[in-house]
N, C-alpha and C positions, 0 to 999 in steps of 0.2 A: 329737407332733411332736418331731423331734430338736432339741437345743440349737443356737442360732445362734452357733457358735464362730468365732473370728477368727485363731486361732494357726496354722492350717494354710495360710494364703495364701502362695503361692510368691514367692520373691525373683527379681529379674531377673538379678542377678549371682550372688551367693552370700550366705549369712548373714554379716554383718560380724563381724570378729574384734575390732574396736575397741569400747570402751565409754566412756561419758562421762556425767556428771550434767547433766541438762537441767532448766531452770527452777529453778535454785537460788535465784535472785532474779528479780524481775519483769522487769528490763531485760535478762535473758538471752534473752528472746524479744521482739523489736521488729518491729512491722508498720506499714508506711505504705501507705495506700490510694492507688491511682492511678485516678482516674475516666477518664482518657484525654482529658479536655478541661478547659478553665478556665471557671468560671462567668463569664457575660458582663458582670455588673456592674449589670444592671437587670432589673426584673420583680417579680412578686408573691411569689416564693419567696425566702426568706432562707436561704442556706447558711451553716452554721457548721462550721469545721474544728476537731475536738476531739481532744485527747490524753487517753487514759484509762489508768489503771494498776490492774490487778487489779479491773476493774469490767466488768459485763455490758453489752453494747450496748443491749439492750432496756431495762435499768434506766435508762441514761443518757437514752434517748428519753423515758421516763416523767417523769424529773425536768426535762427541758427543757420538756415540755408543761406541767408544773405551774408552772414559772417564768414562762413567757410567757402562762399562763392560756388555753391552747387545748386542744381535744380531742386525745387521743393520735393519732387517725387523721390529724391534720394534721402530724405529725412522721414523717419517713421517713428511711431510710438505704439505701445500696446493698447492704450485706452485713453480717452479724454478724462481729465479730472476737473472737478468743480473750479469755477473761476473765483468765487468769493470764498477763499480758503487759503491755508498754507498747505501745499501739497508737494510731495517728492515722487518723481517718476523718471523712468528711463526714456531717452531718445536714441534712436539708432541713425548713424550717418554712414551711408554706403560710399566709401572712398577708396576703391582699389588702387594700389600703387602709390598712395599718398602717405606722407609721414603723419605722425600724431599731430592733430591740430592744437595750437596753443590758445587756450581760452582765458589766459590771464588778462587779456585786454577786452574780453567780451563784456560789454556793459549794457544792461537792460534793466530798467527799473522793476524791482520786485523779483528779480531772477538771479539765482546763483548756480554755478556749475560746481557740484560737490565732489564728483568723482568721474574719472574717465578710464575706460578699459576697452580692449579689443575683444571681438567675438567672431566666430567663423560662420555664423548664420544671421540672416536678416531678422530684425525685430518686427514682428508682424502684429497687426491689429487682433486683439482678442487672445493673444498667446501670453497669458499671465495667470498666476495662481489665484491672486485676489488682492485685496487691499486691507490695510489696518487703519482704523479710524479712532481718533480721540476727539471727543465732542464736549464742549463746555456750555452749560446752560446757566443763565443768570436770572436774578430776581425770580427764583423758583418758588412756587406755591405748592405745598403738600409734597415735599421731597420723599416722605415715607411711602407715599403711594407709588412714586416712580420706582423706589427700591423693591417694593412688593411685586410690581409688574415685571421688573427685570428678572426677579427670581423665577417667575413663571416662564418668561421668554427663554431663560437658560435651559429649562427643562423641555419646553414644548415648541420652541421656535416661533416664527412669525410668517405671515403671508409674504410671498416673494413678489410683491407689487413692484411695478416700475415706479420710481420716485417722482416727486413733483417737478424736479428739474428737467426731466425728460419732456415735459409738456410746455416748457417755457416759463418765463418769469411771470409770477402772479403779481398783479398791481392793485392798489386801492383806487376806486373811482371817487368822484366828488361826494358820493353818499357814504363813503367809508366801507363800501362793499368790496370783497375780493373778486377781481375779474379773472376770467380764465386765462391760462397761459397762451402766449402768442403762437407757439408751435401748433397747438390744437386749433386755434382760429385759422391759421394758414391751411391746415389740413381740411377743415370744413370748406374753405373756399375752393380747394382743389377738387374735392368730391363734387362740389356744385358746378364744376366745369371751368373754373378759372385756371389759367396757366401761370405757374410761377417759374420764371426763367432762371433766377439765381440758383445755381446748383446746390450750394450749401444749405440755403433756406429750404429748398425743395426736399433735400435729404432729411433735414431735421423734422419737417412736417410729416413726411412719410413714416419716419421712425416713431414719431409721437402717435400717429394714427394706429399703427400696428401694436404699439405698446398699450394704447387705450383699450383696444379690443381684447388683448390678453387680460388686462385688469378687470374688464367686464366679465370674462369667463371665470376668473378667480373669485370675484365677488359673488357671482351666482352660486358657486359651490358653497361659499360661506353662508349665504342666505338660505340655501336648501339643506344646511347642516350635513354637507357631504365633503367637508374640507379635510377632516381627520379620518375619513373612511375611504378605503379603496373600493371602487365600484366596478361591476363587471364591464370589461372592455377598456379599462383605463390603460393609457400608455404610461408605463412606469419607467422613469429615468433612473439610471444607476448613479448613486451619489459620486460626485467628482468626475462625471463623464457626460458626454452628449448622447451616449447610447441609451436606447430604451427597448422595452419589449411589451407586448400586449398581455394584460391580465385576462385570461379567458375563463377563470374559475367562476362558477355560479355561487350565489350566496350559500354560506355554511359548508362549502366543500373544503377539503383539505388544502387544495391549491389556493383558494381565497384566504383561508386562515393563515397559510404560510406567507402569502403576499402582505397581509396586514401585519404580521409579526415583523417582516423585513422593513416595512414602513415605520413601525414603532421603534425599531432599532436604528433608524436613520440610514439604512442601507439602500433603499429605493424611495422614490417619491412620485406621486401622481403628477401629471403635467397638463398644461393647457396649450393650445396652439398659438404660434406666431404665424399669422395668416399669410398665405401665398397661393400660388396656382397649384392645382392638384387636389386630391381628395383627403379628407380627414382620415387619420390612421386608426383612430379609436373605433371601438365596436360596441354593440349592445347598449347598455344604459349610459355609458360615458359618451358614446356617439350621439345619443338622443339629447343629452344635456347640451353638448356643444352645438348641435344643429339648431336647437331652440334659441340659443343666444344669437347664432348667426342669422336666423330668420328675423329676429327683432332688429337687426342692424344690416339689412340686406344691401343698402347703398354703400356702406363701408366695405362689406364683403366683396361686392362686385368690383369696386374700385381697386382694392388691394390685390385681387386676383389678376388684374391686368397690369400690375406694376412690375412684374418680373421676379417677385420674390418666390422662393420655394417654401412649401409648408415646412415649418420647424416646430420643435417642442421646447418648452421651458418648464422646469419644476415649479410647482405652486407654493412650495414651502422652503424656508431656509432656517438653519440653526446657526446663530452667531457663535463663533469660537473665541477663546481668550477673553471672555466677557468679564469686565471689572468695572466697578463704580465707586465713587467717593462723594460724600456730601459734606460741605463746609459752609455754614451759614446759609445764605440763600443761593449759593453756587453749587451746581451738581455736575460732576465730570463722569463721562461714560467712555469706555474704550472697548473695542471688539474688532474681530476680523471677519470678513465676508468673502465668499468666492467671487471670482471675476463676474462682472455684469450685474451684481446685486447692489441694492441701494441702502445706505445707512439711514436715510430718511424714512424708509419703510420700517426699520426697527424703532426709530423715535416715535413714529406715528402711533404705535401701540402702547407707548408708556407715558407720553407727555404731549400736550397740545403746544406746539412751538409757535412763538410769536416773533416776528421780525422787529427790529428796533423801532420802525415807524408805527408799529401797532401799540407800543407800550403807552401807558397813561402818563 
């Protein structure tokens, strides 16, 4: 099987000329979760709003379970947040019949409980509106180019790539070369027949593999100049929803033109598959494009088809909202909001080449 590389994925605009150091310190990457609703104040679920610094979401859940003396399965969260950052997110504690927990003595390095409120429904994975990001770049070269690119992004959006953190930590080898993320390496081993018994590691590897194939599909549309154009048979996702419909209009028909107008107005968006068992839902030219990519990655396709996933769809484009930026000296700050499941690093990728502190001269 060929290596699962990531360095060939196409840019929407062009490879950025700007560079900047990313995550020099924890608060250079700040994330605030937006559930899209406010807890109602009553019920058997106790929601706690937590700020964590350089700490893993799953680890915080484990420590909360230990503190309240409940099984881990009764601690939930809507989504995992980056470890190397300052992030704020909700955790749900299912504790029927119990009084409010007192977190005044909860001590965990890098973690603060900011708020506590009851709710009448469970906090479930994926049930959030999105996240707001504030990113600080340091030792920036060509800040004017970042600003120009952000102006384009504000109008035209960016590819909805899965970000680099999905594929695992990238490391430098002895030659100074960036090595592929560990999750992808594990995925390769699994496709090649190796069994990974650690449940969490297996889950991360499978997620990385599925995301890698999605990015391959998206990159192919960019390469073929079909990213901003609705093609016959596309599965069009309704903005803000998981629902989609098939574009059956042939080229230059009223139906095709109407679909393109809705895409330009950010009402619908073409999608690419998150691979699983079953048939692709696309038709005609869109189906042919996806089948061609699938045939080039037959081992990945066969493996994912046997892993119990269902076929799903994900929009190929996102439009950041609340986009703002500020340049001061060689420091550049960007803030924006994205829907649930979208990656801030995919926005950064289009406007600046980010360097980690270990890369700087």
